[in-house]
C-alpha positions as CSV (number, residue, x, y, z in Angstrom):
1,M,-3.0,4.4,0.5
2,K,-1.1,1.9,2.5
3,T,-0.7,-1.9,1.2
4,L,0.0,-4.5,3.8
5,I,2.5,-7.2,2.4
6,C,2.2,-10.3,4.5
7,G,5.0,-12.9,3.6
8,S,8.5,-14.0,3.9
9,M,11.7,-11.9,4.1
10,A,14.5,-14.1,3.0
11,F,18.2,-14.4,1.7
12,D,18.2,-16.1,-1.6
13,T,21.4,-18.2,-2.6
14,I,21.0,-18.6,-6.4
15,M,22.8,-20.9,-8.5
16,V,22.8,-21.5,-12.3
17,F,23.3,-25.1,-13.6
18,K,24.5,-24.5,-17.1
19,D,22.6,-27.4,-18.6
20,H,18.8,-28.7,-18.7
21,F,17.4,-30.5,-15.5
22,K,15.6,-32.8,-18.1
23,K,18.7,-34.4,-19.2
24,H,19.7,-35.4,-15.9
25,I,16.4,-36.4,-14.1
26,L,15.4,-40.0,-15.3
27,P,11.5,-40.3,-14.9
28,E,11.7,-43.8,-14.5
29,Q,14.4,-43.7,-11.7
30,I,12.5,-41.0,-9.9
31,H,11.8,-43.2,-6.8
32,I,15.7,-43.5,-6.3
33,L,16.5,-39.9,-7.3
34,N,20.2,-39.0,-6.5
35,V,21.4,-36.1,-8.6
36,A,24.1,-33.5,-8.4
37,F,24.2,-30.3,-10.5
38,L,27.5,-28.6,-10.8
39,V,26.8,-24.7,-10.3
40,P,29.9,-22.8,-11.0
41,E,27.8,-19.5,-10.8
42,M,26.4,-18.5,-7.4
43,R,25.4,-15.2,-5.7
44,R,23.4,-14.3,-2.6
45,E,20.8,-11.7,-3.0
46,Y,18.0,-10.1,-0.8
47,G,14.7,-11.8,-1.4
48,G,11.6,-13.4,0.1
49,C,8.0,-12.7,-1.2
50,A,7.3,-9.9,1.0
51,G,10.6,-8.2,0.4
52,N,10.6,-8.6,-3.5
53,I,6.6,-7.4,-3.7
54,A,7.3,-4.2,-1.4
55,Y,10.3,-3.5,-3.5
56,N,8.5,-3.4,-6.7
57,L,5.4,-1.7,-5.2
58,Q,7.5,0.9,-4.0
59,M,9.0,1.5,-7.4
60,L,5.6,2.2,-8.8
61,G,4.8,4.7,-6.1
62,G,2.8,2.5,-3.6
63,Q,3.0,2.4,-0.1
64,P,4.0,-1.1,1.0
65,M,3.9,-2.1,4.7
66,I,6.0,-5.4,5.3
67,M,4.7,-7.8,7.8
68,A,7.3,-10.6,8.5
69,T,9.2,-12.3,11.2
70,V,13.1,-12.4,10.7
71,G,15.9,-13.9,12.7
72,D,19.4,-12.8,14.3
73,D,21.2,-12.4,10.8
74,F,18.6,-9.7,9.6
75,G,20.8,-7.0,10.1
76,P,22.3,-6.3,6.5
77,Y,18.7,-6.6,5.0
78,A,17.5,-4.2,7.8
79,T,20.0,-1.8,6.5
80,R,19.1,-2.4,2.9
81,L,15.4,-1.5,3.9
82,T,16.5,1.6,5.7
83,N,18.3,2.9,2.5
84,L,15.3,2.1,0.4
85,G,13.0,4.0,2.6
86,L,10.8,0.8,3.1
87,P,9.4,0.9,6.8
88,Q,10.2,-1.9,9.1
89,T,7.3,-1.2,11.6
90,H,5.8,-4.7,11.3
91,I,9.0,-6.7,10.9
92,K,9.3,-8.6,14.1
93,H,13.0,-10.2,15.3
94,V,12.5,-13.5,16.6
95,E,15.8,-14.3,18.5
96,G,17.6,-17.7,18.3
97,N,16.3,-17.9,14.4
98,F,17.8,-17.6,10.9
99,T,15.8,-15.5,8.5
100,G,14.3,-17.4,5.9
101,Q,16.9,-19.0,3.6
102,A,16.2,-20.1,0.0
103,F,18.5,-22.1,-2.0
104,I,17.6,-21.7,-5.6
105,T,19.1,-23.7,-8.7
106,T,18.0,-22.5,-12.2
107,D,18.6,-24.3,-15.6
108,L,19.0,-23.0,-19.0
109,D,15.1,-23.4,-19.7
110,D,14.6,-21.2,-16.5
111,N,13.1,-24.0,-14.6
112,Q,14.1,-23.8,-10.8
113,I,14.6,-26.3,-7.9
114,T,14.3,-24.5,-4.8
115,A,15.2,-25.8,-1.1
116,F,13.7,-23.3,1.5
117,H,14.7,-23.1,5.4
118,P,11.9,-21.1,6.9
119,G,13.7,-20.0,10.4
120,A,11.9,-17.2,11.9
121,M,9.3,-17.2,9.1
122,S,7.7,-20.2,11.0
123,M,6.8,-17.6,13.6
124,S,4.9,-15.2,11.2
125,H,1.5,-15.9,13.4
126,L,3.3,-13.7,16.2
127,N,2.3,-10.6,14.0
128,H,-1.2,-9.1,14.1
129,V,-3.0,-7.3,11.3
130,K,-4.7,-5.1,13.9
131,D,-1.3,-3.6,14.6
132,A,-1.2,-2.1,11.1
133,K,-2.9,1.0,10.7
134,E,-4.5,2.7,7.8
135,I,-4.3,-0.3,5.5
136,T,-6.7,-0.3,2.6
137,L,-5.4,-3.4,0.8
138,A,-3.3,-6.6,1.6
139,I,-1.7,-9.7,0.3
140,V,-1.1,-12.8,2.1
141,S,1.9,-14.4,0.3
142,P,4.1,-17.6,1.3
143,D,4.9,-17.3,4.9
144,G,4.7,-19.6,8.0
145,R,1.7,-21.8,7.9
146,D,-0.1,-20.5,11.0
147,G,0.5,-16.8,10.0
148,M,-1.0,-17.4,6.6
149,L,-4.1,-18.7,8.1
150,K,-4.1,-16.2,11.0
151,H,-3.5,-13.1,8.7
152,S,-6.3,-14.5,6.2
153,R,-8.8,-14.5,9.2
154,E,-7.8,-11.4,10.4
155,L,-7.9,-9.1,7.4
156,N,-11.4,-10.6,6.5
157,E,-12.5,-9.8,9.9
158,A,-11.1,-6.3,9.7
159,G,-12.9,-5.9,6.3
160,I,-9.5,-5.3,4.6
161,P,-9.7,-6.7,1.1
162,F,-6.7,-8.9,0.2
163,V,-4.9,-11.0,-2.4
164,F,-4.5,-14.6,-1.4
165,D,-1.0,-16.1,-3.0
166,P,-0.4,-19.2,-1.6
167,G,2.7,-20.1,-4.1
168,Q,5.2,-22.5,-2.6
169,G,3.4,-22.5,0.6
170,M,0.4,-24.4,-0.7
171,P,1.7,-27.9,0.2
172,M,1.7,-26.9,3.9
173,F,-2.5,-26.9,3.8
174,S,-5.1,-29.2,3.2
175,G,-7.9,-28.6,0.7
176,D,-10.3,-27.4,3.2
177,E,-7.8,-24.8,4.4
178,L,-7.0,-23.6,1.1
179,L,-10.6,-23.4,0.4
180,E,-11.2,-21.4,3.5
181,M,-8.4,-18.9,2.6
182,V,-9.8,-18.6,-0.9
183,E,-13.4,-17.7,0.4
184,L,-11.8,-15.2,2.9
185,S,-10.0,-13.4,0.3
186,N,-11.3,-11.1,-2.5
187,Y,-8.6,-12.0,-5.1
188,V,-6.4,-15.2,-5.8
189,T,-3.1,-15.3,-7.7
190,L,-1.3,-18.5,-8.9
191,N,1.0,-19.6,-11.5
192,D,-0.3,-22.5,-13.9
193,Y,1.2,-25.1,-11.8
194,E,-0.1,-23.9,-8.5
195,A,-3.7,-23.6,-10.2
196,K,-3.4,-27.3,-11.1
197,M,-2.3,-28.1,-7.7
198,L,-5.2,-25.9,-6.0
199,Q,-7.6,-27.7,-8.1
200,D,-6.2,-31.2,-7.0
201,K,-6.2,-30.4,-3.4
202,T,-9.7,-28.6,-3.1
203,G,-11.5,-30.8,-5.6
204,K,-12.8,-27.4,-7.4
205,S,-12.3,-26.3,-10.9
206,L,-10.9,-23.0,-11.8
207,A,-14.4,-21.7,-12.9
208,D,-15.7,-22.5,-9.4
209,I,-13.0,-21.0,-7.7
210,A,-13.4,-18.0,-9.7
211,L,-16.7,-17.4,-8.7
212,R,-15.8,-17.2,-5.0
213,V,-13.5,-14.3,-5.3
214,S,-13.7,-11.2,-7.3
215,A,-10.8,-12.1,-9.5
216,L,-8.6,-15.3,-10.1
217,I,-5.4,-14.5,-11.8
218,I,-3.2,-17.3,-13.2
219,T,0.5,-16.2,-14.6
220,L,1.4,-18.4,-17.5
221,G,5.2,-17.4,-17.7
222,G,6.2,-16.3,-21.4
223,D,2.7,-16.8,-22.3
224,G,1.2,-13.9,-20.4
225,S,-1.5,-14.3,-17.8
226,L,-5.1,-15.2,-17.6
227,I,-7.8,-13.3,-15.2
228,Y,-11.1,-14.6,-14.4
229,A,-13.1,-11.7,-13.4
230,D,-16.7,-10.4,-14.0
231,G,-17.9,-13.5,-15.5
232,K,-15.4,-13.6,-18.4
233,Q,-11.7,-14.6,-18.9
234,I,-9.2,-11.7,-19.8
235,A,-6.1,-12.6,-21.8
236,I,-3.0,-10.5,-20.8
237,P,-0.2,-10.7,-23.0
238,T,3.5,-10.3,-21.7
239,P,5.9,-7.7,-23.1
240,K,9.1,-9.2,-24.8
241,P,11.7,-8.7,-22.2
242,K,15.1,-7.0,-23.2
243,A,16.7,-10.0,-22.1
244,I,16.0,-13.3,-20.1
245,V,18.5,-13.3,-17.3
246,D,16.8,-14.7,-14.1
247,P,13.3,-15.7,-13.5
248,T,13.7,-15.4,-9.5
249,G,11.0,-12.7,-8.3
250,C,9.2,-12.2,-11.5
251,G,6.1,-13.6,-9.8
252,D,6.5,-11.2,-7.0
253,A,7.2,-8.3,-9.6
254,Y,4.0,-9.1,-11.3
255,R,2.0,-9.2,-7.9
256,A,3.3,-5.7,-7.2
257,G,1.6,-4.5,-10.3
258,L,-1.5,-6.3,-9.3
259,L,-1.7,-4.5,-6.0
260,Y,-0.7,-1.1,-7.7
261,G,-3.8,-1.6,-10.2
262,I,-6.3,-2.7,-7.5
263,Q,-5.5,0.2,-5.2
264,S,-6.0,2.7,-8.1
265,G,-9.3,1.2,-9.2
266,W,-8.0,0.5,-12.8
267,D,-9.8,-2.2,-14.9
268,W,-8.3,-5.7,-15.3
269,E,-7.2,-5.4,-18.7
270,T,-4.9,-2.4,-17.6
271,T,-4.0,-3.5,-14.2
272,G,-2.8,-7.2,-15.7
273,R,-0.9,-5.2,-18.2
274,L,0.9,-3.3,-15.6
275,A,1.7,-6.6,-13.7
276,S,2.8,-8.2,-17.0
277,L,5.4,-5.4,-17.7
278,M,6.7,-5.6,-14.0
279,G,7.4,-9.3,-14.4
280,S,9.0,-8.6,-18.0
281,L,11.4,-5.9,-16.3
282,K,12.3,-8.1,-13.5
283,I,13.5,-11.1,-15.8
284,S,16.0,-8.7,-17.4
285,S,18.2,-8.5,-14.3
286,R,19.5,-10.9,-11.8
287,G,17.9,-11.4,-8.4
288,G,14.7,-10.3,-7.1
289,Q,15.6,-6.7,-6.0
290,N,18.4,-5.5,-8.5
291,H,16.2,-4.1,-11.4
292,K,15.6,-0.2,-11.3
293,H,13.2,1.9,-13.3
294,S,11.7,5.4,-12.8
295,R,8.1,5.6,-12.8
296,A,8.3,7.8,-15.9
297,E,10.4,5.0,-17.5
298,I,7.6,2.4,-16.5
299,M,4.9,4.6,-18.1
300,E,6.8,5.1,-21.2
301,L,7.3,1.4,-21.5
302,F,3.8,0.6,-20.7
303,E,2.8,2.9,-23.6
304,K,5.5,1.5,-26.2
305,H,4.3,-2.2,-25.4
306,F,0.6,-1.9,-25.1
307,G,-0.2,1.3,-27.2
308,F,-2.0,3.3,-24.4
309,R,-0.6,5.6,-21.4
310,I,-1.2,5.2,-17.9
311,K,-0.4,7.5,-15.2
312,L,1.3,6.0,-11.9
């Protein structure tokens, strides 16, 4: 069963600030903000929401199909995807552009400040859902504004269930546009900050939003996640990670677990726990795509943390 992953492909430049942002940002002076963070640690990683989700979903044994637009500098990433065995059928090269670039600064509390250059991602509307064959589930993750709207509409028209994952792309849309994409989708996933922003922009409560979809999933960082489905709220715990190294890409790993569970027809208690485990495994390594676990290892860790067995 193929899963279409609509979203960004990007190179992530990740910097670590060996202190706490809150010590250096004065709330009363926020209107004249002028700060600099010394970041002696820096590295470049392969990332983007679509790339990260696909990486994790393949690890679980899924069949991800990435739909994205990339720039002239994509060569090394293309080679990586080839080596990983991830298809590039629906990755479109847009000449004269950079591939998306994220510049991420993380502090010791795992807070992040990110600057993102979209590059070719802004042309994501050049891809068409109808070109992807044998798709049974999809996700619309942060991407070009027009592309997110277009792909949501096309998926709905094609009768393909999909997860709406607005993420960092939410500020690009009006409240009406966000509400439209919620109503076109079957599932919505957000972190707790994004959930508050969605409520503010749409004027709708979480309870109201949950009534419009089969499930509303809200991640709460180290406090687990909450799934609104079937008229109830399901609390999902987070397994204690081996180490807390880098939060970059944890949300994408979580979403891969969601997609796998939905494709497999699992209940939300099991699906949420797999998603939570994937996020916990990711945070123990640097970058969005450097953690490696076999399906057997994931099943063993799932049973260890949650007390029952799954089959991937």
